[in-house]
N, C-alpha and C positions, 0 to 999 in steps of 0.2 A: 190625695197623693202623700205621699213621704215626706215630711219638708226637711229632719233629720237624719244626718249620720253623727251616732259618735261612737268613735275609739277608742277605745278599754281593756285592757289585757288584763284586770287584777280582779278574779272573779267576787270576791264582793259588792267589787263598786260594778261591775256589771250588775248584778241581780238587781243593786242600787239604783241606777240608768233604769232600766225596767222595771220595774216599781213606783218612778216618780214620772213617770211616759204612761202608765197607769193610769195615774193617778191623776194625772194631765194638769202637772207639778212644773213641768219642761214644756220643752217643742215636739211633738211628735216626731217618734223617730224609729232608726232600727239601729240599731245594739251591734259592730262587729268585733268578738273580744280577740281576730289576733292581732299577737304584734303588727306595730304600724309598717316594719322591713317589709312584713306579706301585704298592705294594703297595695296596689297596682291604681295607676289614673280613671279606666271601667270602670271600677269596683264606686268611686266616686258620681258617676251621672243622675244624675238626675234632680239630685237632693236640694233643695236651697245654703241648708249649714251644711258646714259639717267643722267637728267640735271633734280633736286631739289632742290623745292624755284625759281626755273624758274627767279619770271621777266620781264624781256624783253629780252633773251636770253645773257645774255653780256656771260656764261658761254661759249655758243655755239661760240659763234662772234670770240673773243678773241681765241679759240682753234684754229680758221680757223688762226686767224694774223699770231697763231704762228706757221701754216704750221702742223699739227695735222689734218688730214686725217678723216674729216665726216666718215670715216666708220671702224677707227679702235677705239676698246672699251675704254674706261670712262666712269666714275660716275662724277658730281657734283653735287655741292650742298652749299648754304649762309643757313646757316639756320638762321631762323628771330633774328635779332641784340638787339629787344626792351628787356627778358629780363637780359641784359646784357650791354646794348646800359647807358651811366648817364645822356645822354637823355629820360630814357624810368624810369620808376616805381621798379627798380631798382630790381626783385623781383628771378631776377636768379633764379636757377632750380625749386622753388614753383612758377615760369609762367607758365599759360596754354600753350603760347607761345614757350614754348622750346619744340623740338622737335626734337633734337638730337636719342630722344630712339626709335625713330617712324625710323627715318634715318638708325639708328644701326642694328634696324629690319629687314630692306629691304638689309643691307647690308651681314649679317650676313645668311641670307635665300641666295640670290644672288653671292657670293661670285667675285662680280665686277678684274679686276683685276690691278685698276687704279681707285685713288677715286683723288679727288683736293676737296676741300677746301674753309671757309672762316669767319672770323668772327673778331668782334670786336676788339681792343688789348687793350681794358678793360678786357675780359673774357678772361683772363689767368686759373679761375678754369676751366671756361668749356672749358680749351681747354689742361688743361690736361686729366680732362673726357676722351676725345675724344681719345687723342691717344691712355689713356689708355684702348680704351674699344679699339680698329682698332690694338694693338702691340698683345694683349691677343689673338688677333684673325690669328696671324704670319703674320699680316705684317707690314711694317718697317716704318715709321712715320718721317716724315719730316717738320719743320714748322720755319719760319720767321714772325717778326713783318715786315711790310710797308710801309711807311709815305704816305700820301693818298697825296701828293703833288707828288711824283716818278710817279704818272700818271695822273698827268696832273692839279691836284683837288685844289679847291683853300680854302679847308676848313682844319680841325685839326685830319679826321673822321680817324685815324689812324688801321688800318685792318691786325690780321692775315693770312695768308694762309697755308695752311697747302698740302699732300700729302702722302698716302698712298699706298704704291705699296704691290701689293698683288702677286706678278708673283710667290713670293716661298715661298706666305701659304698656 
């Protein structure tokens, strides 16, 4: 049984994911290199975990470090930060890389029991939208800003981290 679905459209990251899976360093899974805009609910059937905007598998690895079994259901995602980052063009919701609406579409259709996500700490309006959308669907949502230094980073790119619990949704 394949446990994890990884969605990532950057070729370099796609290869990293495949190598990490092959080496057993992240949950066994399939890598879908299409844009999240092309993913439909049926593509996600049969997977315990789904990792969107997967990068090089950081969410899968972090879940393993936290003792979260690979067969325990969860969705994770790190929507592109460029629309909201101080280092980006700051186009916000009008940026083509604002992909929360696409991920939300899949959450609505599939109703995962738990969703973890993160975004740059300068994206308070983004977080307000995400929380509102998830809470309207019956999820209990909690979020906290965490300094990058708390995870050993030597830069000031603080992040919002959120969890949405849909067990009661």
